mmCIF file of the N, C-alpha and C atoms, coordinates in Angstrom:
data_MODEL
# 
_entry.id   MODEL 
# 
loop_
_atom_site.group_PDB 
_atom_site.id 
_atom_site.type_symbol 
_atom_site.label_atom_id 
_atom_site.label_alt_id 
_atom_site.label_comp_id 
_atom_site.label_asym_id 
_atom_site.label_entity_id 
_atom_site.label_seq_id 
_atom_site.pdbx_PDB_ins_code 
_atom_site.Cartn_x 
_atom_site.Cartn_y 
_atom_site.Cartn_z 
_atom_site.occupancy 
_atom_site.B_iso_or_equiv 
_atom_site.pdbx_formal_charge 
_atom_site.auth_seq_id 
_atom_site.auth_comp_id 
_atom_site.auth_asym_id 
_atom_site.auth_atom_id 
_atom_site.pdbx_PDB_model_num 
ATOM 1   N N  . UNK A 1 1  ? 110.799 98.501  79.535  1.00 0.00 ? 1  UNK A N  1 
ATOM 2   C CA . UNK A 1 1  ? 110.520 99.426  80.333  1.00 0.00 ? 1  UNK A CA 1 
ATOM 3   C C  . UNK A 1 1  ? 110.090 99.346  81.770  1.00 0.00 ? 1  UNK A C  1 
ATOM 4   N N  . UNK A 1 2  ? 110.760 100.204 82.546  1.00 0.00 ? 2  UNK A N  1 
ATOM 5   C CA . UNK A 1 2  ? 110.470 99.812  84.069  1.00 0.00 ? 2  UNK A CA 1 
ATOM 6   C C  . UNK A 1 2  ? 109.842 101.362 84.347  1.00 0.00 ? 2  UNK A C  1 
ATOM 7   N N  . UNK A 1 3  ? 108.883 100.946 84.998  1.00 0.00 ? 3  UNK A N  1 
ATOM 8   C CA . UNK A 1 3  ? 107.546 101.684 85.492  1.00 0.00 ? 3  UNK A CA 1 
ATOM 9   C C  . UNK A 1 3  ? 107.874 101.874 86.809  1.00 0.00 ? 3  UNK A C  1 
ATOM 10  N N  . UNK A 1 4  ? 107.901 103.089 87.806  1.00 0.00 ? 4  UNK A N  1 
ATOM 11  C CA . UNK A 1 4  ? 108.046 103.126 89.289  1.00 0.00 ? 4  UNK A CA 1 
ATOM 12  C C  . UNK A 1 4  ? 107.088 103.922 89.471  1.00 0.00 ? 4  UNK A C  1 
ATOM 13  N N  . UNK A 1 5  ? 106.430 103.311 90.643  1.00 0.00 ? 5  UNK A N  1 
ATOM 14  C CA . UNK A 1 5  ? 104.877 103.669 91.273  1.00 0.00 ? 5  UNK A CA 1 
ATOM 15  C C  . UNK A 1 5  ? 105.743 104.643 92.691  1.00 0.00 ? 5  UNK A C  1 
ATOM 16  N N  . UNK A 1 6  ? 105.755 106.041 92.697  1.00 0.00 ? 6  UNK A N  1 
ATOM 17  C CA . UNK A 1 6  ? 106.630 106.099 93.909  1.00 0.00 ? 6  UNK A CA 1 
ATOM 18  C C  . UNK A 1 6  ? 105.547 106.896 94.951  1.00 0.00 ? 6  UNK A C  1 
ATOM 19  N N  . UNK A 1 7  ? 105.803 106.213 96.277  1.00 0.00 ? 7  UNK A N  1 
ATOM 20  C CA . UNK A 1 7  ? 104.928 107.075 97.275  1.00 0.00 ? 7  UNK A CA 1 
ATOM 21  C C  . UNK A 1 7  ? 104.926 105.983 98.642  1.00 0.00 ? 7  UNK A C  1 
ATOM 22  N N  . UNK A 1 8  ? 104.543 106.380 99.565  1.00 0.00 ? 8  UNK A N  1 
ATOM 23  C CA . UNK A 1 8  ? 104.504 105.696 100.736 1.00 0.00 ? 8  UNK A CA 1 
ATOM 24  C C  . UNK A 1 8  ? 103.856 104.259 101.178 1.00 0.00 ? 8  UNK A C  1 
ATOM 25  N N  . UNK A 1 9  ? 103.350 103.966 100.301 1.00 0.00 ? 9  UNK A N  1 
ATOM 26  C CA . UNK A 1 9  ? 101.900 102.867 100.378 1.00 0.00 ? 9  UNK A CA 1 
ATOM 27  C C  . UNK A 1 9  ? 100.753 103.059 100.830 1.00 0.00 ? 9  UNK A C  1 
ATOM 28  N N  . UNK A 1 10 ? 100.587 104.542 100.916 1.00 0.00 ? 10 UNK A N  1 
ATOM 29  C CA . UNK A 1 10 ? 99.225  105.004 101.114 1.00 0.00 ? 10 UNK A CA 1 
ATOM 30  C C  . UNK A 1 10 ? 97.920  104.608 100.175 1.00 0.00 ? 10 UNK A C  1 
ATOM 31  N N  . UNK A 1 11 ? 96.863  104.596 100.351 1.00 0.00 ? 11 UNK A N  1 
ATOM 32  C CA . UNK A 1 11 ? 95.695  104.084 99.716  1.00 0.00 ? 11 UNK A CA 1 
ATOM 33  C C  . UNK A 1 11 ? 95.749  104.665 97.842  1.00 0.00 ? 11 UNK A C  1 
ATOM 34  N N  . UNK A 1 12 ? 96.056  105.881 97.747  1.00 0.00 ? 12 UNK A N  1 
ATOM 35  C CA . UNK A 1 12 ? 96.471  106.775 96.378  1.00 0.00 ? 12 UNK A CA 1 
ATOM 36  C C  . UNK A 1 12 ? 97.375  105.850 95.834  1.00 0.00 ? 12 UNK A C  1 
ATOM 37  N N  . UNK A 1 13 ? 98.323  105.829 96.605  1.00 0.00 ? 13 UNK A N  1 
ATOM 38  C CA . UNK A 1 13 ? 99.453  104.967 95.973  1.00 0.00 ? 13 UNK A CA 1 
ATOM 39  C C  . UNK A 1 13 ? 99.295  103.894 95.318  1.00 0.00 ? 13 UNK A C  1 
ATOM 40  N N  . UNK A 1 14 ? 98.529  102.838 96.121  1.00 0.00 ? 14 UNK A N  1 
ATOM 41  C CA . UNK A 1 14 ? 98.196  101.531 95.722  1.00 0.00 ? 14 UNK A CA 1 
ATOM 42  C C  . UNK A 1 14 ? 97.037  101.439 94.519  1.00 0.00 ? 14 UNK A C  1 
ATOM 43  N N  . UNK A 1 15 ? 96.420  102.568 94.479  1.00 0.00 ? 15 UNK A N  1 
ATOM 44  C CA . UNK A 1 15 ? 95.381  102.580 93.505  1.00 0.00 ? 15 UNK A CA 1 
ATOM 45  C C  . UNK A 1 15 ? 96.080  103.135 92.089  1.00 0.00 ? 15 UNK A C  1 
ATOM 46  N N  . UNK A 1 16 ? 96.972  103.871 92.161  1.00 0.00 ? 16 UNK A N  1 
ATOM 47  C CA . UNK A 1 16 ? 97.521  104.208 90.688  1.00 0.00 ? 16 UNK A CA 1 
ATOM 48  C C  . UNK A 1 16 ? 98.473  102.553 90.609  1.00 0.00 ? 16 UNK A C  1 
ATOM 49  N N  . UNK A 1 17 ? 98.813  102.285 91.524  1.00 0.00 ? 17 UNK A N  1 
ATOM 50  C CA . UNK A 1 17 ? 99.839  101.016 91.026  1.00 0.00 ? 17 UNK A CA 1 
ATOM 51  C C  . UNK A 1 17 ? 98.656  100.047 90.313  1.00 0.00 ? 17 UNK A C  1 
ATOM 52  N N  . UNK A 1 18 ? 97.623  99.903  90.546  1.00 0.00 ? 18 UNK A N  1 
ATOM 53  C CA . UNK A 1 18 ? 96.467  99.241  90.399  1.00 0.00 ? 18 UNK A CA 1 
ATOM 54  C C  . UNK A 1 18 ? 95.992  99.413  88.809  1.00 0.00 ? 18 UNK A C  1 
ATOM 55  N N  . UNK A 1 19 ? 95.871  100.941 88.669  1.00 0.00 ? 19 UNK A N  1 
ATOM 56  C CA . UNK A 1 19 ? 95.331  101.220 87.019  1.00 0.00 ? 19 UNK A CA 1 
ATOM 57  C C  . UNK A 1 19 ? 96.533  101.258 86.405  1.00 0.00 ? 19 UNK A C  1 
ATOM 58  N N  . UNK A 1 20 ? 98.135  101.323 86.958  1.00 0.00 ? 20 UNK A N  1 
ATOM 59  C CA . UNK A 1 20 ? 99.320  101.242 85.969  1.00 0.00 ? 20 UNK A CA 1 
ATOM 60  C C  . UNK A 1 20 ? 99.211  99.706  85.460  1.00 0.00 ? 20 UNK A C  1 
ATOM 61  N N  . UNK A 1 21 ? 98.885  98.897  86.288  1.00 0.00 ? 21 UNK A N  1 
ATOM 62  C CA . UNK A 1 21 ? 99.029  97.385  86.002  1.00 0.00 ? 21 UNK A CA 1 
ATOM 63  C C  . UNK A 1 21 ? 97.892  96.933  84.834  1.00 0.00 ? 21 UNK A C  1 
ATOM 64  N N  . UNK A 1 22 ? 96.760  97.717  85.056  1.00 0.00 ? 22 UNK A N  1 
ATOM 65  C CA . UNK A 1 22 ? 95.715  97.470  84.207  1.00 0.00 ? 22 UNK A CA 1 
ATOM 66  C C  . UNK A 1 22 ? 96.139  98.151  82.910  1.00 0.00 ? 22 UNK A C  1 
ATOM 67  N N  . UNK A 1 23 ? 96.719  98.837  82.999  1.00 0.00 ? 23 UNK A N  1 
ATOM 68  C CA . UNK A 1 23 ? 96.763  99.938  81.494  1.00 0.00 ? 23 UNK A CA 1 
ATOM 69  C C  . UNK A 1 23 ? 98.006  99.183  80.848  1.00 0.00 ? 23 UNK A C  1 
ATOM 70  N N  . UNK A 1 24 ? 99.184  98.792  81.613  1.00 0.00 ? 24 UNK A N  1 
ATOM 71  C CA . UNK A 1 24 ? 99.897  97.906  80.783  1.00 0.00 ? 24 UNK A CA 1 
ATOM 72  C C  . UNK A 1 24 ? 99.483  96.365  80.361  1.00 0.00 ? 24 UNK A C  1 
ATOM 73  N N  . UNK A 1 25 ? 98.706  95.555  80.899  1.00 0.00 ? 25 UNK A N  1 
ATOM 74  C CA . UNK A 1 25 ? 98.154  94.497  80.754  1.00 0.00 ? 25 UNK A CA 1 
ATOM 75  C C  . UNK A 1 25 ? 97.091  94.867  79.281  1.00 0.00 ? 25 UNK A C  1 
ATOM 76  N N  . UNK A 1 26 ? 96.603  96.096  79.454  1.00 0.00 ? 26 UNK A N  1 
ATOM 77  C CA . UNK A 1 26 ? 95.753  96.161  78.384  1.00 0.00 ? 26 UNK A CA 1 
ATOM 78  C C  . UNK A 1 26 ? 96.227  96.650  76.933  1.00 0.00 ? 26 UNK A C  1 
ATOM 79  N N  . UNK A 1 27 ? 97.639  97.371  77.362  1.00 0.00 ? 27 UNK A N  1 
ATOM 80  C CA . UNK A 1 27 ? 98.582  97.351  76.160  1.00 0.00 ? 27 UNK A CA 1 
ATOM 81  C C  . UNK A 1 27 ? 99.188  96.610  75.963  1.00 0.00 ? 27 UNK A C  1 
ATOM 82  N N  . UNK A 1 28 ? 99.455  95.165  76.529  1.00 0.00 ? 28 UNK A N  1 
ATOM 83  C CA . UNK A 1 28 ? 99.963  94.062  76.108  1.00 0.00 ? 28 UNK A CA 1 
ATOM 84  C C  . UNK A 1 28 ? 101.553 94.501  76.052  1.00 0.00 ? 28 UNK A C  1 
ATOM 85  N N  . UNK A 1 29 ? 102.106 95.169  76.611  1.00 0.00 ? 29 UNK A N  1 
ATOM 86  C CA . UNK A 1 29 ? 103.525 95.522  76.649  1.00 0.00 ? 29 UNK A CA 1 
ATOM 87  C C  . UNK A 1 29 ? 104.192 95.006  77.666  1.00 0.00 ? 29 UNK A C  1 
ATOM 88  N N  . UNK A 1 30 ? 105.776 94.702  77.740  1.00 0.00 ? 30 UNK A N  1 
ATOM 89  C CA . UNK A 1 30 ? 106.347 94.222  78.633  1.00 0.00 ? 30 UNK A CA 1 
ATOM 90  C C  . UNK A 1 30 ? 107.059 95.299  79.371  1.00 0.00 ? 30 UNK A C  1 
ATOM 91  N N  . UNK A 1 31 ? 106.662 95.220  80.845  1.00 0.00 ? 31 UNK A N  1 
ATOM 92  C CA . UNK A 1 31 ? 107.086 96.404  81.654  1.00 0.00 ? 31 UNK A CA 1 
ATOM 93  C C  . UNK A 1 31 ? 107.214 95.866  83.082  1.00 0.00 ? 31 UNK A C  1 
ATOM 94  N N  . UNK A 1 32 ? 108.590 96.230  83.694  1.00 0.00 ? 32 UNK A N  1 
ATOM 95  C CA . UNK A 1 32 ? 108.690 95.800  85.359  1.00 0.00 ? 32 UNK A CA 1 
ATOM 96  C C  . UNK A 1 32 ? 108.224 97.060  85.954  1.00 0.00 ? 32 UNK A C  1 
ATOM 97  N N  . UNK A 1 33 ? 107.108 96.824  87.004  1.00 0.00 ? 33 UNK A N  1 
ATOM 98  C CA . UNK A 1 33 ? 106.546 97.480  87.829  1.00 0.00 ? 33 UNK A CA 1 
ATOM 99  C C  . UNK A 1 33 ? 107.044 97.464  88.850  1.00 0.00 ? 33 UNK A C  1 
ATOM 100 N N  . UNK A 1 34 ? 107.676 98.585  89.552  1.00 0.00 ? 34 UNK A N  1 
ATOM 101 C CA . UNK A 1 34 ? 108.631 98.430  90.902  1.00 0.00 ? 34 UNK A CA 1 
ATOM 102 C C  . UNK A 1 34 ? 107.864 99.762  91.603  1.00 0.00 ? 34 UNK A C  1 
ATOM 103 N N  . UNK A 1 35 ? 107.787 99.456  93.030  1.00 0.00 ? 35 UNK A N  1 
ATOM 104 C CA . UNK A 1 35 ? 107.362 100.236 94.244  1.00 0.00 ? 35 UNK A CA 1 
ATOM 105 C C  . UNK A 1 35 ? 108.295 100.715 94.850  1.00 0.00 ? 35 UNK A C  1 
ATOM 106 N N  . UNK A 1 36 ? 108.495 102.304 94.996  1.00 0.00 ? 36 UNK A N  1 
ATOM 107 C CA . UNK A 1 36 ? 109.631 102.949 95.365  1.00 0.00 ? 36 UNK A CA 1 
ATOM 108 C C  . UNK A 1 36 ? 109.035 103.743 96.711  1.00 0.00 ? 36 UNK A C  1 
ATOM 109 N N  . UNK A 1 37 ? 109.274 103.387 97.612  1.00 0.00 ? 37 UNK A N  1 
ATOM 110 C CA . UNK A 1 37 ? 108.923 103.767 98.906  1.00 0.00 ? 37 UNK A CA 1 
ATOM 111 C C  . UNK A 1 37 ? 109.648 104.701 99.842  1.00 0.00 ? 37 UNK A C  1 
ATOM 112 N N  . UNK A 1 38 ? 110.950 104.683 99.487  1.00 0.00 ? 38 UNK A N  1 
ATOM 113 C CA . UNK A 1 38 ? 112.327 105.098 100.356 1.00 0.00 ? 38 UNK A CA 1 
ATOM 114 C C  . UNK A 1 38 ? 112.121 106.800 100.114 1.00 0.00 ? 38 UNK A C  1 
ATOM 115 N N  . UNK A 1 39 ? 111.586 107.505 100.733 1.00 0.00 ? 39 UNK A N  1 
ATOM 116 C CA . UNK A 1 39 ? 111.641 109.096 100.733 1.00 0.00 ? 39 UNK A CA 1 
ATOM 117 C C  . UNK A 1 39 ? 112.619 109.436 100.106 1.00 0.00 ? 39 UNK A C  1 
ATOM 118 N N  . UNK A 1 40 ? 113.936 109.259 100.226 1.00 0.00 ? 40 UNK A N  1 
ATOM 119 C CA . UNK A 1 40 ? 114.880 109.929 99.904  1.00 0.00 ? 40 UNK A CA 1 
ATOM 120 C C  . UNK A 1 40 ? 115.331 109.216 98.575  1.00 0.00 ? 40 UNK A C  1 
ATOM 121 N N  . UNK A 1 41 ? 114.659 108.271 97.795  1.00 0.00 ? 41 UNK A N  1 
ATOM 122 C CA . UNK A 1 41 ? 114.740 107.991 96.950  1.00 0.00 ? 41 UNK A CA 1 
ATOM 123 C C  . UNK A 1 41 ? 113.875 109.008 96.035  1.00 0.00 ? 41 UNK A C  1 
ATOM 124 N N  . UNK A 1 42 ? 112.622 109.006 96.802  1.00 0.00 ? 42 UNK A N  1 
ATOM 125 C CA . UNK A 1 42 ? 111.692 109.823 96.020  1.00 0.00 ? 42 UNK A CA 1 
ATOM 126 C C  . UNK A 1 42 ? 111.993 110.969 95.767  1.00 0.00 ? 42 UNK A C  1 
ATOM 127 N N  . UNK A 1 43 ? 112.538 111.620 96.945  1.00 0.00 ? 43 UNK A N  1 
ATOM 128 C CA . UNK A 1 43 ? 113.090 112.781 96.801  1.00 0.00 ? 43 UNK A CA 1 
ATOM 129 C C  . UNK A 1 43 ? 113.864 113.241 95.925  1.00 0.00 ? 43 UNK A C  1 
ATOM 130 N N  . UNK A 1 44 ? 115.116 112.349 95.689  1.00 0.00 ? 44 UNK A N  1 
ATOM 131 C CA . UNK A 1 44 ? 116.497 112.402 94.780  1.00 0.00 ? 44 UNK A CA 1 
ATOM 132 C C  . UNK A 1 44 ? 115.625 112.602 93.022  1.00 0.00 ? 44 UNK A C  1 
ATOM 133 N N  . UNK A 1 45 ? 114.438 111.965 93.207  1.00 0.00 ? 45 UNK A N  1 
ATOM 134 C CA . UNK A 1 45 ? 113.856 111.924 91.600  1.00 0.00 ? 45 UNK A CA 1 
ATOM 135 C C  . UNK A 1 45 ? 113.255 113.298 91.646  1.00 0.00 ? 45 UNK A C  1 
ATOM 136 N N  . UNK A 1 46 ? 113.138 114.350 92.399  1.00 0.00 ? 46 UNK A N  1 
ATOM 137 C CA . UNK A 1 46 ? 112.606 115.759 92.365  1.00 0.00 ? 46 UNK A CA 1 
ATOM 138 C C  . UNK A 1 46 ? 111.009 115.748 92.735  1.00 0.00 ? 46 UNK A C  1 
ATOM 139 N N  . UNK A 1 47 ? 110.583 114.519 93.081  1.00 0.00 ? 47 UNK A N  1 
ATOM 140 C CA . UNK A 1 47 ? 109.267 114.439 93.661  1.00 0.00 ? 47 UNK A CA 1 
ATOM 141 C C  . UNK A 1 47 ? 108.711 114.834 94.853  1.00 0.00 ? 47 UNK A C  1 
ATOM 142 N N  . UNK A 1 48 ? 108.194 115.931 95.131  1.00 0.00 ? 48 UNK A N  1 
ATOM 143 C CA . UNK A 1 48 ? 107.467 116.497 96.050  1.00 0.00 ? 48 UNK A CA 1 
ATOM 144 C C  . UNK A 1 48 ? 105.984 116.191 96.602  1.00 0.00 ? 48 UNK A C  1 
ATOM 145 N N  . UNK A 1 49 ? 104.956 115.397 95.915  1.00 0.00 ? 49 UNK A N  1 
ATOM 146 C CA . UNK A 1 49 ? 104.161 115.332 96.433  1.00 0.00 ? 49 UNK A CA 1 
ATOM 147 C C  . UNK A 1 49 ? 103.990 113.639 95.494  1.00 0.00 ? 49 UNK A C  1 
ATOM 148 N N  . UNK A 1 50 ? 103.315 112.739 96.129  1.00 0.00 ? 50 UNK A N  1 
ATOM 149 C CA . UNK A 1 50 ? 103.194 111.533 96.154  1.00 0.00 ? 50 UNK A CA 1 
ATOM 150 C C  . UNK A 1 50 ? 101.571 111.356 96.178  1.00 0.00 ? 50 UNK A C  1 
ATOM 151 N N  . UNK A 1 51 ? 100.612 110.356 95.207  1.00 0.00 ? 51 UNK A N  1 
ATOM 152 C CA . UNK A 1 51 ? 101.644 109.554 94.388  1.00 0.00 ? 51 UNK A CA 1 
ATOM 153 C C  . UNK A 1 51 ? 102.478 110.103 93.174  1.00 0.00 ? 51 UNK A C  1 
ATOM 154 N N  . UNK A 1 52 ? 103.548 109.589 92.640  1.00 0.00 ? 52 UNK A N  1 
ATOM 155 C CA . UNK A 1 52 ? 103.840 109.968 91.562  1.00 0.00 ? 52 UNK A CA 1 
ATOM 156 C C  . UNK A 1 52 ? 104.108 108.384 90.573  1.00 0.00 ? 52 UNK A C  1 
ATOM 157 N N  . UNK A 1 53 ? 104.017 108.902 89.226  1.00 0.00 ? 53 UNK A N  1 
ATOM 158 C CA . UNK A 1 53 ? 104.697 107.728 88.488  1.00 0.00 ? 53 UNK A CA 1 
ATOM 159 C C  . UNK A 1 53 ? 106.057 107.937 87.658  1.00 0.00 ? 53 UNK A C  1 
ATOM 160 N N  . UNK A 1 54 ? 107.022 107.200 87.312  1.00 0.00 ? 54 UNK A N  1 
ATOM 161 C CA . UNK A 1 54 ? 108.234 107.491 86.506  1.00 0.00 ? 54 UNK A CA 1 
ATOM 162 C C  . UNK A 1 54 ? 108.126 106.191 85.843  1.00 0.00 ? 54 UNK A C  1 
ATOM 163 N N  . UNK A 1 55 ? 108.614 106.574 84.587  1.00 0.00 ? 55 UNK A N  1 
ATOM 164 C CA . UNK A 1 55 ? 108.765 105.953 83.502  1.00 0.00 ? 55 UNK A CA 1 
ATOM 165 C C  . UNK A 1 55 ? 110.013 105.822 83.005  1.00 0.00 ? 55 UNK A C  1 
ATOM 166 N N  . UNK A 1 56 ? 111.121 104.665 83.139  1.00 0.00 ? 56 UNK A N  1 
ATOM 167 C CA . UNK A 1 56 ? 112.375 105.049 82.847  1.00 0.00 ? 56 UNK A CA 1 
ATOM 168 C C  . UNK A 1 56 ? 112.988 105.691 83.389  1.00 0.00 ? 56 UNK A C  1 
ATOM 169 N N  . UNK A 1 57 ? 112.743 106.259 84.373  1.00 0.00 ? 57 UNK A N  1 
ATOM 170 C CA . UNK A 1 57 ? 113.471 107.053 85.460  1.00 0.00 ? 57 UNK A CA 1 
ATOM 171 C C  . UNK A 1 57 ? 113.350 108.513 85.306  1.00 0.00 ? 57 UNK A C  1 
ATOM 172 N N  . UNK A 1 58 ? 112.527 108.764 84.295  1.00 0.00 ? 58 UNK A N  1 
ATOM 173 C CA . UNK A 1 58 ? 111.491 110.082 84.163  1.00 0.00 ? 58 UNK A CA 1 
ATOM 174 C C  . UNK A 1 58 ? 110.112 110.148 84.674  1.00 0.00 ? 58 UNK A C  1 
ATOM 175 N N  . UNK A 1 59 ? 109.872 111.176 85.752  1.00 0.00 ? 59 UNK A N  1 
ATOM 176 C CA . UNK A 1 59 ? 108.728 111.281 86.459  1.00 0.00 ? 59 UNK A CA 1 
ATOM 177 C C  . UNK A 1 59 ? 107.349 112.077 85.145  1.00 0.00 ? 59 UNK A C  1 
ATOM 178 N N  . UNK A 1 60 ? 106.833 111.168 85.387  1.00 0.00 ? 60 UNK A N  1 
ATOM 179 C CA . UNK A 1 60 ? 105.466 111.594 84.136  1.00 0.00 ? 60 UNK A CA 1 
ATOM 180 C C  . UNK A 1 60 ? 104.497 112.401 85.027  1.00 0.00 ? 60 UNK A C  1 
ATOM 181 N N  . UNK A 1 61 ? 104.084 112.057 85.976  1.00 0.00 ? 61 UNK A N  1 
ATOM 182 C CA . UNK A 1 61 ? 102.990 112.750 87.206  1.00 0.00 ? 61 UNK A CA 1 
ATOM 183 C C  . UNK A 1 61 ? 103.380 112.666 88.113  1.00 0.00 ? 61 UNK A C  1 
ATOM 184 N N  . UNK A 1 62 ? 103.041 113.744 89.344  1.00 0.00 ? 62 UNK A N  1 
ATOM 185 C CA . UNK A 1 62 ? 103.341 113.353 90.563  1.00 0.00 ? 62 UNK A CA 1 
ATOM 186 C C  . UNK A 1 62 ? 102.029 114.093 91.443  1.00 0.00 ? 62 UNK A C  1 
ATOM 187 N N  . UNK A 1 63 ? 101.585 113.710 92.424  1.00 0.00 ? 63 UNK A N  1 
ATOM 188 C CA . UNK A 1 63 ? 100.552 114.247 93.373  1.00 0.00 ? 63 UNK A CA 1 
ATOM 189 C C  . UNK A 1 63 ? 99.099  114.064 92.998  1.00 0.00 ? 63 UNK A C  1 
ATOM 190 N N  . UNK A 1 64 ? 98.875  113.267 92.055  1.00 0.00 ? 64 UNK A N  1 
ATOM 191 C CA . UNK A 1 64 ? 97.431  112.771 91.696  1.00 0.00 ? 64 UNK A CA 1 
ATOM 192 C C  . UNK A 1 64 ? 97.201  111.256 91.318  1.00 0.00 ? 64 UNK A C  1 
ATOM 193 N N  . UNK A 1 65 ? 96.408  110.677 91.481  1.00 0.00 ? 65 UNK A N  1 
ATOM 194 C CA . UNK A 1 65 ? 96.100  109.366 91.095  1.00 0.00 ? 65 UNK A CA 1 
ATOM 195 C C  . UNK A 1 65 ? 95.429  109.524 89.511  1.00 0.00 ? 65 UNK A C  1 
ATOM 196 N N  . UNK A 1 66 ? 96.593  109.003 88.780  1.00 0.00 ? 66 UNK A N  1 
ATOM 197 C CA . UNK A 1 66 ? 95.833  108.778 87.071  1.00 0.00 ? 66 UNK A CA 1 
ATOM 198 C C  . UNK A 1 66 ? 94.986  107.578 87.058  1.00 0.00 ? 66 UNK A C  1 
ATOM 199 N N  . UNK A 1 67 ? 94.057  108.007 86.180  1.00 0.00 ? 67 UNK A N  1 
ATOM 200 C CA . UNK A 1 67 ? 93.336  106.738 85.790  1.00 0.00 ? 67 UNK A CA 1 
ATOM 201 C C  . UNK A 1 67 ? 93.575  106.068 84.772  1.00 0.00 ? 67 UNK A C  1 
ATOM 202 N N  . UNK A 1 68 ? 93.240  104.630 84.649  1.00 0.00 ? 68 UNK A N  1 
ATOM 203 C CA . UNK A 1 68 ? 93.862  103.710 83.828  1.00 0.00 ? 68 UNK A CA 1 
ATOM 204 C C  . UNK A 1 68 ? 93.909  104.563 82.131  1.00 0.00 ? 68 UNK A C  1 
ATOM 205 N N  . UNK A 1 69 ? 93.164  105.099 81.937  1.00 0.00 ? 69 UNK A N  1 
ATOM 206 C CA . UNK A 1 69 ? 93.408  105.698 80.386  1.00 0.00 ? 69 UNK A CA 1 
ATOM 207 C C  . UNK A 1 69 ? 94.462  106.853 80.207  1.00 0.00 ? 69 UNK A C  1 
ATOM 208 N N  . UNK A 1 70 ? 94.323  107.620 81.383  1.00 0.00 ? 70 UNK A N  1 
ATOM 209 C CA . UNK A 1 70 ? 95.460  108.785 81.336  1.00 0.00 ? 70 UNK A CA 1 
ATOM 210 C C  . UNK A 1 70 ? 96.919  108.046 81.480  1.00 0.00 ? 70 UNK A C  1 
ATOM 211 N N  . UNK A 1 71 ? 97.035  106.417 82.389  1.00 0.00 ? 71 UNK A N  1 
ATOM 212 C CA . UNK A 1 71 ? 98.223  105.935 82.014  1.00 0.00 ? 71 UNK A CA 1 
ATOM 213 C C  . UNK A 1 71 ? 98.367  105.472 80.472  1.00 0.00 ? 71 UNK A C  1 
ATOM 214 N N  . UNK A 1 72 ? 97.327  104.836 80.007  1.00 0.00 ? 72 UNK A N  1 
ATOM 215 C CA . UNK A 1 72 ? 97.517  104.576 79.080  1.00 0.00 ? 72 UNK A CA 1 
ATOM 216 C C  . UNK A 1 72 ? 97.891  105.549 78.008  1.00 0.00 ? 72 UNK A C  1 
ATOM 217 N N  . UNK A 1 73 ? 97.611  106.742 77.636  1.00 0.00 ? 73 UNK A N  1 
ATOM 218 C CA . UNK A 1 73 ? 97.901  107.732 77.173  1.00 0.00 ? 73 UNK A CA 1 
ATOM 219 C C  . UNK A 1 73 ? 99.333  108.118 77.335  1.00 0.00 ? 73 UNK A C  1 
ATOM 220 N N  . UNK A 1 74 ? 100.082 108.079 78.301  1.00 0.00 ? 74 UNK A N  1 
ATOM 221 C CA . UNK A 1 74 ? 101.351 108.392 78.977  1.00 0.00 ? 74 UNK A CA 1 
ATOM 222 C C  . UNK A 1 74 ? 102.308 107.259 77.966  1.00 0.00 ? 74 UNK A C  1 
ATOM 223 N N  . UNK A 1 75 ? 101.487 106.136 78.159  1.00 0.00 ? 75 UNK A N  1 
ATOM 224 C CA . UNK A 1 75 ? 102.435 104.549 77.694  1.00 0.00 ? 75 UNK A CA 1 
ATOM 225 C C  . UNK A 1 75 ? 102.809 104.756 76.103  1.00 0.00 ? 75 UNK A C  1 
ATOM 226 N N  . UNK A 1 76 ? 101.389 104.955 75.813  1.00 0.00 ? 76 UNK A N  1 
ATOM 227 C CA . UNK A 1 76 ? 101.600 105.295 74.057  1.00 0.00 ? 76 UNK A CA 1 
ATOM 228 C C  . UNK A 1 76 ? 102.410 106.400 73.676  1.00 0.00 ? 76 UNK A C  1 
ATOM 229 N N  . UNK A 1 77 ? 102.466 107.512 74.504  1.00 0.00 ? 77 UNK A N  1 
ATOM 230 C CA . UNK A 1 77 ? 103.146 108.398 73.846  1.00 0.00 ? 77 UNK A CA 1 
ATOM 231 C C  . UNK A 1 77 ? 105.008 108.178 73.996  1.00 0.00 ? 77 UNK A C  1 
ATOM 232 N N  . UNK A 1 78 ? 105.128 106.912 74.685  1.00 0.00 ? 78 UNK A N  1 
ATOM 233 C CA . UNK A 1 78 ? 106.512 106.440 74.927  1.00 0.00 ? 78 UNK A CA 1 
ATOM 234 C C  . UNK A 1 78 ? 106.815 105.186 74.025  1.00 0.00 ? 78 UNK A C  1 
ATOM 235 N N  . UNK A 1 79 ? 105.753 104.809 73.253  1.00 0.00 ? 79 UNK A N  1 
ATOM 236 C CA . UNK A 1 79 ? 106.218 103.422 72.569  1.00 0.00 ? 79 UNK A CA 1 
ATOM 237 C C  . UNK A 1 79 ? 105.749 103.442 71.176  1.00 0.00 ? 79 UNK A C  1 
# 
């Protein structure tokens, strides 16, 4: 599983990355977590507001910081 955190490196992006790492760890799943900071790449994915969360190149959330439990719910729906 490839999880992408999309954003320019702002505080909200860092929090989303932290909550995503916590969720992955709690679920015990194997995932590659990648930060995408290039705005052209972010726009190419259709994201207009960051931070955003994409899983296997599909955007699951944008414009808000998810809680760990929200990330867990998204991940559970995919596995």
